[in-house]
C-alpha positions, -999 to +999 in steps of 0.1 A: -149+126-123-144+151-095-139+144-058-177+146-050-184+120-077-159+097-061-178+099-028-211+094-045-198+063-062-186+050-029-221+056-014-236+036-042-212+008-038-216+003-001-249-016-006-232-042-028-219-062+002-218-093-019-189-080-040-157-100-038-135-080-063-133-043-068-110-022-090-113+015-092-091+043-106-094+079-093-062+093-107-061+131-111-096+137-097-087+163-071-095+138-043-083+154-011-078+140+023-115+144+033-126+127+001-104+097+008-117+094+043-153+096+031-146+071+004-131+047+030-161+052+053-183+036+026-158+011+013-155-006+047-190-019+043-178-042+015-168-069+040-168-098+014-140-083-007-111-106-014-094-085-041-092-048-040-073-025-064-075+013-059-056+041-077-056+075-061-025+090-079-021+127-087-045+139-060-042+159-028-041+132-001-021+139+031-005+114+055-032+117+082-059+108+058-039+078+045-036+065+081-073+069+087-080+051+054-058+023+067-080+021+098-111+018+075-095-010+055-092-031+087-129-041+083-121-058+050-108-089+068-113-113+038-089-093+015-061-115+002-049-093-027-045-056-021-032-032-047-030+005-037-015+034-057-009+068-041+017+083-064+021+121-064+001+130-033+012+147+000+023+117+020+053+117+043+074+090+058+058+091+092+023+087+078+034+059+055+049+040+084+017+045+105-004+033+074+017+001+074+008-003+111-029-004+101-024-029+073-009-054+097-044-063+108-053-077+074-041-111+083-054-129+052-033-109+028-012-130+005-003-103-020+003-066-013+013-038-038+017-002-026+029+026-047+041+057-028+063+072-055+065+110-059+056+117-023+078+127+007+084+090+017+121+086+025+140+053+028+134+050+065+097+053+059+098+024+035+118+003+060+093+012+088+064+003+066+079-031+058+086-039+095+049-035+102+041-064+079+058-090+100+025-102+115+010-110+081+018-147+081+000-154+048+018-126+029+040-142+002+043-114-024+052-078-017+057-050-043+068-015-033+070+013-057+090+044-048+113+071-061+142+071-037+175+059-052+187+028-034+223+025-023+242-003-005+233+010+030+196+012+020+196-022+004+212-037+036+185-022+058+158-034+035+172-069+034+173-070+072+137-058+074+126-084+048+144-112+065+121-106+095+091-116+073+105-149+059+071-160+045+075-134+017+087-155-013+088-127-038+096-090-033+095-066-061+109-030-062+097-006-088+116+026-091+096+054-108+126+074-121+139+044-140+109+038-162+095+014-136+125-009-138+115-038-116+138-059-094+124-091-081+140-110-052+134-144-037+142-148-001+173-169-009+186-139-029+181-116+001+200-139+024+230-135+001+226-097+000+223-093+038+254-075+052+277-097+072 
């Protein structure tokens, strides 16, 4: 499926406003920034979605398009489970932080997974993204996938950011360079890791 077909599919889906669950995979389809924005323009019509899973890995999506896509997601106010994969695109830290700022308006979210591995998202970008999630009072599970190697300083900053959103019960880190080795934390674990 090429980028034009992705947009055509989105146009066809937009009339299905009764949909409550949607899962689509567009990995390696040469979807560029314009294609993601056009897809989002149609997706935002699906206002009854409660669960949404989208994979846009191995494409040509830039930060500015991700931020605009985040704005488009704001119309999906009923979403409780959001799973987004943007591995291997052209996304930087600043765009990823601004994208997080758009997601904070999805106040019904209980579970959020975002994969930004193999992009230009640095540790501070991940921390900034997490800080934007403080207003999501229903969020109890957060999974972030990345490819930066964590160290003690990074872990300390992350713990501080997560402690600002105490409603998150489970936090998972998936690191792409280590065969997706997953670390799961409960908030009580984070309190012990917090630097004194």
